[in-house]
Short mmCIF file of the C-alpha atoms (twelve columns), coordinates in Angstrom:
data_MODEL
# 
_entry.id   MODEL 
# 
loop_
_atom_site.group_PDB 
_atom_site.id 
_atom_site.type_symbol 
_atom_site.label_atom_id 
_atom_site.label_alt_id 
_atom_site.label_comp_id 
_atom_site.label_asym_id 
_atom_site.label_seq_id 
_atom_site.Cartn_x 
_atom_site.Cartn_y 
_atom_site.Cartn_z 
_atom_site.pdbx_PDB_model_num 
ATOM 1   C CA . UNK A 1   46.854  -46.446 20.248  1 
ATOM 2   C CA . UNK A 2   43.751  -46.466 22.497  1 
ATOM 3   C CA . UNK A 3   45.415  -44.816 25.097  1 
ATOM 4   C CA . UNK A 4   45.831  -42.175 22.890  1 
ATOM 5   C CA . UNK A 5   42.556  -42.079 21.188  1 
ATOM 6   C CA . UNK A 6   40.165  -42.493 23.804  1 
ATOM 7   C CA . UNK A 7   41.253  -39.313 25.759  1 
ATOM 8   C CA . UNK A 8   41.326  -37.474 22.431  1 
ATOM 9   C CA . UNK A 9   37.699  -38.343 21.844  1 
ATOM 10  C CA . UNK A 10  36.961  -37.846 25.871  1 
ATOM 11  C CA . UNK A 11  38.229  -34.329 25.254  1 
ATOM 12  C CA . UNK A 12  36.489  -33.146 21.898  1 
ATOM 13  C CA . UNK A 13  33.258  -34.246 24.090  1 
ATOM 14  C CA . UNK A 14  33.769  -32.290 26.262  1 
ATOM 15  C CA . UNK A 15  34.474  -29.327 24.147  1 
ATOM 16  C CA . UNK A 16  31.073  -29.765 22.201  1 
ATOM 17  C CA . UNK A 17  29.276  -30.331 25.585  1 
ATOM 18  C CA . UNK A 18  30.783  -26.677 26.416  1 
ATOM 19  C CA . UNK A 19  29.983  -25.675 23.086  1 
ATOM 20  C CA . UNK A 20  26.310  -26.621 23.231  1 
ATOM 21  C CA . UNK A 21  25.902  -25.267 26.921  1 
ATOM 22  C CA . UNK A 22  27.277  -21.866 25.972  1 
ATOM 23  C CA . UNK A 23  25.031  -21.945 22.843  1 
ATOM 24  C CA . UNK A 24  22.263  -22.371 24.820  1 
ATOM 25  C CA . UNK A 25  23.052  -20.027 27.739  1 
ATOM 26  C CA . UNK A 26  23.499  -17.197 25.286  1 
ATOM 27  C CA . UNK A 27  20.242  -17.587 23.263  1 
ATOM 28  C CA . UNK A 28  18.522  -17.770 26.718  1 
ATOM 29  C CA . UNK A 29  20.111  -14.447 27.282  1 
ATOM 30  C CA . UNK A 30  18.936  -12.973 24.125  1 
ATOM 31  C CA . UNK A 31  15.413  -14.320 24.565  1 
ATOM 32  C CA . UNK A 32  15.128  -13.424 28.084  1 
ATOM 33  C CA . UNK A 33  16.414  -9.595  27.205  1 
ATOM 34  C CA . UNK A 34  13.779  -9.364  24.426  1 
ATOM 35  C CA . UNK A 35  11.254  -10.572 26.884  1 
ATOM 36  C CA . UNK A 36  11.503  -7.971  29.320  1 
ATOM 37  C CA . UNK A 37  11.510  -5.452  26.612  1 
ATOM 38  C CA . UNK A 38  8.163   -6.434  25.565  1 
ATOM 39  C CA . UNK A 39  4.870   -7.762  26.857  1 
ATOM 40  C CA . UNK A 40  5.145   -11.138 25.154  1 
ATOM 41  C CA . UNK A 41  8.070   -13.482 24.429  1 
ATOM 42  C CA . UNK A 42  8.668   -15.524 21.285  1 
ATOM 43  C CA . UNK A 43  7.819   -18.412 23.070  1 
ATOM 44  C CA . UNK A 44  4.502   -17.195 23.546  1 
ATOM 45  C CA . UNK A 45  4.447   -16.229 19.922  1 
ATOM 46  C CA . UNK A 46  5.327   -19.627 18.581  1 
ATOM 47  C CA . UNK A 47  2.929   -21.519 20.539  1 
ATOM 48  C CA . UNK A 48  0.150   -19.275 19.844  1 
ATOM 49  C CA . UNK A 49  1.025   -19.222 16.161  1 
ATOM 50  C CA . UNK A 50  0.641   -15.295 15.812  1 
ATOM 51  C CA . UNK A 51  2.472   -14.196 12.664  1 
ATOM 52  C CA . UNK A 52  5.094   -11.575 13.638  1 
ATOM 53  C CA . UNK A 53  6.279   -8.883  10.430  1 
ATOM 54  C CA . UNK A 54  9.621   -7.546  10.749  1 
ATOM 55  C CA . UNK A 55  7.923   -3.891  8.361   1 
ATOM 56  C CA . UNK A 56  11.594  -2.978  7.836   1 
ATOM 57  C CA . UNK A 57  12.319  -5.860  5.397   1 
ATOM 58  C CA . UNK A 58  8.799   -7.161  4.593   1 
ATOM 59  C CA . UNK A 59  8.197   -9.369  1.440   1 
ATOM 60  C CA . UNK A 60  6.163   -8.888  -1.298  1 
ATOM 61  C CA . UNK A 61  4.777   -12.099 -0.105  1 
ATOM 62  C CA . UNK A 62  3.956   -10.931 3.424   1 
ATOM 63  C CA . UNK A 63  2.677   -7.132  2.086   1 
ATOM 64  C CA . UNK A 64  -0.171  -9.228  -0.438  1 
ATOM 65  C CA . UNK A 65  -1.071  -11.231 2.686   1 
ATOM 66  C CA . UNK A 66  -1.828  -8.254  4.733   1 
ATOM 67  C CA . UNK A 67  -3.623  -6.320  2.158   1 
ATOM 68  C CA . UNK A 68  -5.781  -8.993  1.477   1 
ATOM 69  C CA . UNK A 69  -6.666  -8.886  5.091   1 
ATOM 70  C CA . UNK A 70  -6.964  -5.423  5.193   1 
ATOM 71  C CA . UNK A 71  -9.334  -5.696  2.441   1 
ATOM 72  C CA . UNK A 72  -11.515 -8.425  4.013   1 
ATOM 73  C CA . UNK A 73  -11.650 -5.835  7.259   1 
ATOM 74  C CA . UNK A 74  -12.693 -2.892  4.983   1 
ATOM 75  C CA . UNK A 75  -15.179 -4.810  2.805   1 
ATOM 76  C CA . UNK A 76  -17.009 -6.091  5.837   1 
ATOM 77  C CA . UNK A 77  -16.884 -3.238  8.292   1 
ATOM 78  C CA . UNK A 78  -15.611 -0.135  6.432   1 
ATOM 79  C CA . UNK A 79  -16.948 0.602   2.737   1 
ATOM 80  C CA . UNK A 80  -19.584 -0.729  0.409   1 
ATOM 81  C CA . UNK A 81  -18.371 -2.081  -2.864  1 
ATOM 82  C CA . UNK A 82  -20.610 -1.595  -6.160  1 
ATOM 83  C CA . UNK A 83  -21.979 -4.540  -7.618  1 
ATOM 84  C CA . UNK A 84  -22.384 -3.216  -11.029 1 
ATOM 85  C CA . UNK A 85  -20.133 -5.433  -13.039 1 
ATOM 86  C CA . UNK A 86  -19.834 -2.785  -16.031 1 
ATOM 87  C CA . UNK A 87  -18.450 -0.488  -13.471 1 
ATOM 88  C CA . UNK A 88  -16.063 -2.872  -11.837 1 
ATOM 89  C CA . UNK A 89  -14.821 -4.373  -15.438 1 
ATOM 90  C CA . UNK A 90  -13.916 -1.338  -16.566 1 
ATOM 91  C CA . UNK A 91  -11.783 -0.041  -13.361 1 
ATOM 92  C CA . UNK A 92  -10.012 -3.151  -13.343 1 
ATOM 93  C CA . UNK A 93  -9.379  -2.976  -17.056 1 
ATOM 94  C CA . UNK A 94  -7.855  0.776   -16.698 1 
ATOM 95  C CA . UNK A 95  -6.207  -0.592  -13.719 1 
ATOM 96  C CA . UNK A 96  -4.775  -3.593  -15.560 1 
ATOM 97  C CA . UNK A 97  -3.474  -1.622  -18.323 1 
ATOM 98  C CA . UNK A 98  -1.575  0.834   -16.138 1 
ATOM 99  C CA . UNK A 99  0.169   -2.087  -13.721 1 
ATOM 100 C CA . UNK A 100 2.837   -3.259  -16.410 1 
ATOM 101 C CA . UNK A 101 4.204   0.360   -16.880 1 
ATOM 102 C CA . UNK A 102 4.339   1.053   -13.025 1 
ATOM 103 C CA . UNK A 103 7.475   0.289   -11.056 1 
ATOM 104 C CA . UNK A 104 6.268   -2.509  -9.102  1 
ATOM 105 C CA . UNK A 105 4.308   -5.059  -12.083 1 
ATOM 106 C CA . UNK A 106 5.618   -8.091  -10.105 1 
ATOM 107 C CA . UNK A 107 2.975   -8.512  -7.456  1 
ATOM 108 C CA . UNK A 108 -0.934  -8.623  -7.766  1 
ATOM 109 C CA . UNK A 109 -3.328  -6.021  -8.035  1 
ATOM 110 C CA . UNK A 110 -6.856  -5.512  -7.076  1 
ATOM 111 C CA . UNK A 111 -9.336  -2.773  -8.616  1 
ATOM 112 C CA . UNK A 112 -12.569 -2.192  -6.733  1 
ATOM 113 C CA . UNK A 113 -15.279 0.555   -6.876  1 
ATOM 114 C CA . UNK A 114 -16.989 1.407   -3.751  1 
ATOM 115 C CA . UNK A 115 -20.225 2.745   -3.568  1 
ATOM 116 C CA . UNK A 116 -20.170 6.161   -2.330  1 
ATOM 117 C CA . UNK A 117 -21.050 9.653   -3.761  1 
ATOM 118 C CA . UNK A 118 -17.843 11.006  -2.047  1 
ATOM 119 C CA . UNK A 119 -14.943 12.030  -4.556  1 
ATOM 120 C CA . UNK A 120 -12.231 9.940   -3.611  1 
ATOM 121 C CA . UNK A 121 -9.996  6.858   -3.942  1 
ATOM 122 C CA . UNK A 122 -7.190  5.571   -1.701  1 
ATOM 123 C CA . UNK A 123 -5.239  2.520   -1.927  1 
ATOM 124 C CA . UNK A 124 -3.742  -0.077  0.901   1 
ATOM 125 C CA . UNK A 125 -0.645  -2.093  0.466   1 
ATOM 126 C CA . UNK A 126 -0.594  -5.423  -1.396  1 
ATOM 127 C CA . UNK A 127 -2.140  -3.796  -4.676  1 
ATOM 128 C CA . UNK A 128 -5.806  -2.853  -3.314  1 
ATOM 129 C CA . UNK A 129 -6.968  0.259   -4.786  1 
ATOM 130 C CA . UNK A 130 -10.426 1.993   -4.381  1 
ATOM 131 C CA . UNK A 131 -12.103 4.460   -6.420  1 
ATOM 132 C CA . UNK A 132 -15.220 5.682   -5.429  1 
ATOM 133 C CA . UNK A 133 -18.407 5.896   -7.886  1 
ATOM 134 C CA . UNK A 134 -18.627 9.651   -6.591  1 
ATOM 135 C CA . UNK A 135 -15.159 10.211  -7.864  1 
ATOM 136 C CA . UNK A 136 -16.027 8.533   -11.208 1 
ATOM 137 C CA . UNK A 137 -18.966 10.357  -11.802 1 
ATOM 138 C CA . UNK A 138 -16.731 13.837  -11.586 1 
ATOM 139 C CA . UNK A 139 -14.221 12.496  -14.067 1 
ATOM 140 C CA . UNK A 140 -15.247 13.882  -17.597 1 
ATOM 141 C CA . UNK A 141 -13.054 11.420  -19.709 1 
ATOM 142 C CA . UNK A 142 -10.952 7.863   -18.845 1 
ATOM 143 C CA . UNK A 143 -7.763  9.702   -18.837 1 
ATOM 144 C CA . UNK A 144 -8.696  11.976  -15.490 1 
ATOM 145 C CA . UNK A 145 -10.053 8.443   -14.017 1 
ATOM 146 C CA . UNK A 146 -6.910  6.834   -15.126 1 
ATOM 147 C CA . UNK A 147 -5.132  9.345   -13.582 1 
ATOM 148 C CA . UNK A 148 -6.453  8.840   -9.971  1 
ATOM 149 C CA . UNK A 149 -5.857  5.104   -10.314 1 
ATOM 150 C CA . UNK A 150 -2.405  5.462   -11.647 1 
ATOM 151 C CA . UNK A 151 -1.588  8.015   -8.706  1 
ATOM 152 C CA . UNK A 152 -2.993  5.268   -6.405  1 
ATOM 153 C CA . UNK A 153 -0.697  2.788   -7.961  1 
ATOM 154 C CA . UNK A 154 1.648   5.310   -7.354  1 
ATOM 155 C CA . UNK A 155 1.737   5.162   -3.488  1 
ATOM 156 C CA . UNK A 156 1.708   1.466   -3.892  1 
ATOM 157 C CA . UNK A 157 5.042   1.433   -5.734  1 
ATOM 158 C CA . UNK A 158 6.554   3.729   -3.396  1 
ATOM 159 C CA . UNK A 159 5.422   1.162   -0.143  1 
ATOM 160 C CA . UNK A 160 3.760   4.278   1.400   1 
ATOM 161 C CA . UNK A 161 1.378   2.469   3.279   1 
ATOM 162 C CA . UNK A 162 4.005   0.238   4.944   1 
ATOM 163 C CA . UNK A 163 6.064   3.017   5.803   1 
ATOM 164 C CA . UNK A 164 3.223   4.606   7.624   1 
ATOM 165 C CA . UNK A 165 2.060   1.383   9.254   1 
ATOM 166 C CA . UNK A 166 5.808   1.389   10.695  1 
ATOM 167 C CA . UNK A 167 5.333   5.158   11.893  1 
ATOM 168 C CA . UNK A 168 1.744   4.117   13.531  1 
ATOM 169 C CA . UNK A 169 3.256   1.296   15.233  1 
ATOM 170 C CA . UNK A 170 5.782   3.194   16.856  1 
ATOM 171 C CA . UNK A 171 4.041   6.021   17.806  1 
ATOM 172 C CA . UNK A 172 1.184   3.602   19.495  1 
ATOM 173 C CA . UNK A 173 3.926   1.129   21.213  1 
ATOM 174 C CA . UNK A 174 2.804   -1.948  19.205  1 
ATOM 175 C CA . UNK A 175 6.549   -1.950  17.465  1 
ATOM 176 C CA . UNK A 176 8.520   -4.397  19.586  1 
ATOM 177 C CA . UNK A 177 11.935  -6.098  19.394  1 
ATOM 178 C CA . UNK A 178 10.196  -9.115  17.483  1 
ATOM 179 C CA . UNK A 179 8.377   -6.485  15.043  1 
ATOM 180 C CA . UNK A 180 4.448   -5.996  14.786  1 
ATOM 181 C CA . UNK A 181 2.051   -8.737  15.597  1 
ATOM 182 C CA . UNK A 182 -0.198  -9.777  12.382  1 
ATOM 183 C CA . UNK A 183 -3.794  -8.852  14.246  1 
ATOM 184 C CA . UNK A 184 -2.051  -5.790  15.164  1 
ATOM 185 C CA . UNK A 185 -0.645  -5.051  11.519  1 
ATOM 186 C CA . UNK A 186 -4.289  -5.522  9.994   1 
ATOM 187 C CA . UNK A 187 -5.883  -3.058  12.339  1 
ATOM 188 C CA . UNK A 188 -3.266  -0.215  11.916  1 
ATOM 189 C CA . UNK A 189 -3.709  -0.720  8.103   1 
ATOM 190 C CA . UNK A 190 -7.442  -0.345  8.350   1 
ATOM 191 C CA . UNK A 191 -7.104  2.441   10.220  1 
ATOM 192 C CA . UNK A 192 -4.746  4.334   7.452   1 
ATOM 193 C CA . UNK A 193 -7.082  3.169   5.041   1 
ATOM 194 C CA . UNK A 194 -9.826  5.488   6.842   1 
ATOM 195 C CA . UNK A 195 -7.398  7.923   7.545   1 
ATOM 196 C CA . UNK A 196 -5.093  8.305   4.963   1 
ATOM 197 C CA . UNK A 197 -2.944  10.610  6.180   1 
ATOM 198 C CA . UNK A 198 -0.410  10.808  2.834   1 
ATOM 199 C CA . UNK A 199 2.134   13.334  3.701   1 
ATOM 200 C CA . UNK A 200 3.352   16.573  1.622   1 
ATOM 201 C CA . UNK A 201 6.784   14.192  0.127   1 
ATOM 202 C CA . UNK A 202 3.962   10.858  -0.332  1 
ATOM 203 C CA . UNK A 203 2.155   12.867  -2.497  1 
ATOM 204 C CA . UNK A 204 4.084   14.637  -4.410  1 
ATOM 205 C CA . UNK A 205 5.829   11.195  -4.919  1 
ATOM 206 C CA . UNK A 206 2.746   9.629   -5.635  1 
ATOM 207 C CA . UNK A 207 1.839   12.310  -8.326  1 
ATOM 208 C CA . UNK A 208 5.212   11.564  -10.247 1 
ATOM 209 C CA . UNK A 209 4.952   8.166   -10.514 1 
ATOM 210 C CA . UNK A 210 1.393   7.963   -11.519 1 
ATOM 211 C CA . UNK A 211 2.012   10.701  -14.186 1 
ATOM 212 C CA . UNK A 212 4.817   8.376   -15.239 1 
ATOM 213 C CA . UNK A 213 2.367   5.130   -15.419 1 
ATOM 214 C CA . UNK A 214 0.081   7.025   -17.077 1 
ATOM 215 C CA . UNK A 215 1.842   8.323   -20.325 1 
ATOM 216 C CA . UNK A 216 3.978   5.350   -20.562 1 
ATOM 217 C CA . UNK A 217 0.474   3.091   -20.832 1 
ATOM 218 C CA . UNK A 218 -0.865  5.472   -23.380 1 
ATOM 219 C CA . UNK A 219 -3.020  8.001   -21.507 1 
ATOM 220 C CA . UNK A 220 -2.892  11.857  -22.386 1 
ATOM 221 C CA . UNK A 221 -1.275  13.476  -19.521 1 
ATOM 222 C CA . UNK A 222 -3.605  16.374  -19.497 1 
ATOM 223 C CA . UNK A 223 -6.284  13.809  -18.051 1 
ATOM 224 C CA . UNK A 224 -4.384  14.096  -14.807 1 
ATOM 225 C CA . UNK A 225 -3.917  18.133  -14.756 1 
ATOM 226 C CA . UNK A 226 -7.313  18.869  -15.680 1 
ATOM 227 C CA . UNK A 227 -9.040  16.972  -13.222 1 
ATOM 228 C CA . UNK A 228 -7.482  18.193  -10.568 1 
ATOM 229 C CA . UNK A 229 -8.137  21.709  -11.757 1 
ATOM 230 C CA . UNK A 230 -11.890 20.911  -12.311 1 
ATOM 231 C CA . UNK A 231 -11.731 19.919  -8.758  1 
ATOM 232 C CA . UNK A 232 -10.131 22.829  -7.246  1 
ATOM 233 C CA . UNK A 233 -12.383 25.303  -9.470  1 
ATOM 234 C CA . UNK A 234 -15.783 24.066  -7.711  1 
ATOM 235 C CA . UNK A 235 -15.398 25.833  -4.613  1 
ATOM 236 C CA . UNK A 236 -15.882 25.371  -1.170  1 
ATOM 237 C CA . UNK A 237 -13.946 22.766  0.542   1 
ATOM 238 C CA . UNK A 238 -11.766 20.251  -1.287  1 
ATOM 239 C CA . UNK A 239 -12.755 16.970  -2.270  1 
ATOM 240 C CA . UNK A 240 -11.223 14.272  0.141   1 
ATOM 241 C CA . UNK A 241 -9.553  12.813  -2.596  1 
ATOM 242 C CA . UNK A 242 -7.133  16.437  -2.810  1 
ATOM 243 C CA . UNK A 243 -7.645  17.392  0.654   1 
ATOM 244 C CA . UNK A 244 -3.583  16.495  1.166   1 
ATOM 245 C CA . UNK A 245 -0.867  18.508  1.501   1 
ATOM 246 C CA . UNK A 246 0.595   19.980  -0.272  1 
ATOM 247 C CA . UNK A 247 -1.766  22.781  -1.822  1 
ATOM 248 C CA . UNK A 248 -3.580  21.756  -4.967  1 
ATOM 249 C CA . UNK A 249 -2.230  24.668  -6.947  1 
ATOM 250 C CA . UNK A 250 1.415   23.655  -6.163  1 
ATOM 251 C CA . UNK A 251 0.751   19.922  -7.444  1 
ATOM 252 C CA . UNK A 252 -0.833  21.200  -10.512 1 
ATOM 253 C CA . UNK A 253 1.864   23.608  -11.147 1 
ATOM 254 C CA . UNK A 254 4.470   21.092  -10.607 1 
ATOM 255 C CA . UNK A 255 2.854   18.795  -12.872 1 
ATOM 256 C CA . UNK A 256 2.772   21.086  -15.702 1 
ATOM 257 C CA . UNK A 257 6.690   21.587  -15.541 1 
ATOM 258 C CA . UNK A 258 6.884   17.538  -16.443 1 
ATOM 259 C CA . UNK A 259 4.564   17.127  -19.045 1 
ATOM 260 C CA . UNK A 260 5.968   18.408  -22.882 1 
ATOM 261 C CA . UNK A 261 2.719   17.575  -24.994 1 
ATOM 262 C CA . UNK A 262 -0.411  16.994  -22.146 1 
ATOM 263 C CA . UNK A 263 -2.469  16.283  -25.401 1 
ATOM 264 C CA . UNK A 264 -0.605  13.044  -26.617 1 
ATOM 265 C CA . UNK A 265 -1.944  10.202  -25.964 1 
ATOM 266 C CA . UNK A 266 -5.995  8.830   -25.983 1 
ATOM 267 C CA . UNK A 267 -8.544  8.485   -23.098 1 
ATOM 268 C CA . UNK A 268 -9.756  12.255  -23.971 1 
ATOM 269 C CA . UNK A 269 -13.478 11.472  -25.362 1 
ATOM 270 C CA . UNK A 270 -15.817 12.407  -23.158 1 
ATOM 271 C CA . UNK A 271 -18.840 10.863  -24.927 1 
ATOM 272 C CA . UNK A 272 -17.082 7.410   -24.926 1 
ATOM 273 C CA . UNK A 273 -16.684 7.852   -21.659 1 
ATOM 274 C CA . UNK A 274 -20.251 8.678   -20.604 1 
ATOM 275 C CA . UNK A 275 -20.894 5.696   -22.360 1 
ATOM 276 C CA . UNK A 276 -18.632 2.972   -20.027 1 
ATOM 277 C CA . UNK A 277 -19.732 4.563   -16.978 1 
ATOM 278 C CA . UNK A 278 -23.781 5.388   -17.727 1 
ATOM 279 C CA . UNK A 279 -24.452 2.862   -14.491 1 
ATOM 280 C CA . UNK A 280 -23.619 6.171   -12.678 1 
ATOM 281 C CA . UNK A 281 -26.176 7.943   -14.591 1 
# 
């Protein structure tokens, strides 16, 4: 019996040894190939503690983390936040009213007021929305302001910033087989927030999603149309909020075709809006 068992054990041991050896060889070939295709190795990344993001499969948790880091860079280096608590609470209240009616209500959202006279608003990944005081002053009622906030939420729900980051990383040669490292991702996120390169398709999708969110939250959809029309009629170069493709007139016509009753809902009272934004005057 012993003569039969021991040779069998030795044979299995050899097979296990060969299997493990084959596994290490295979892993070595994969890592070696990946290393020749990029300027760093997987082992270097692990040793340095660098997090690498696969943008094509970015989780909500990772996106929110990146958004926080991008926001930190923006606040420290690029923008000045308003310290007026009345304005901040007001914008945050509007935003939090809209979020439950969006396509991505399961991530945290941060709404901030930027102290800047230009008519502008933008969003970064992970639920961060920025509204300029100049845009708040240009609006006549809460529905108009809410329409802009809803539009920016639309960009977040559609993950436009993530898609743009992937495109920018590819164009700059920063996207490797491992993915995109954290520092590069944050830098690109800041660049995108400053330049805001939204395409025609992105803007139309954000308009559509924003309108849906706006009306479901109980706001009159007229605010989205009236705000665009007012800014379009100001003359001169269009405000930066609207200086993207497609043409504002096209966006207005598309929105009108999607609305049955523009005054159904609330947020159209001008005097109430002026009281809540009196800090702007």
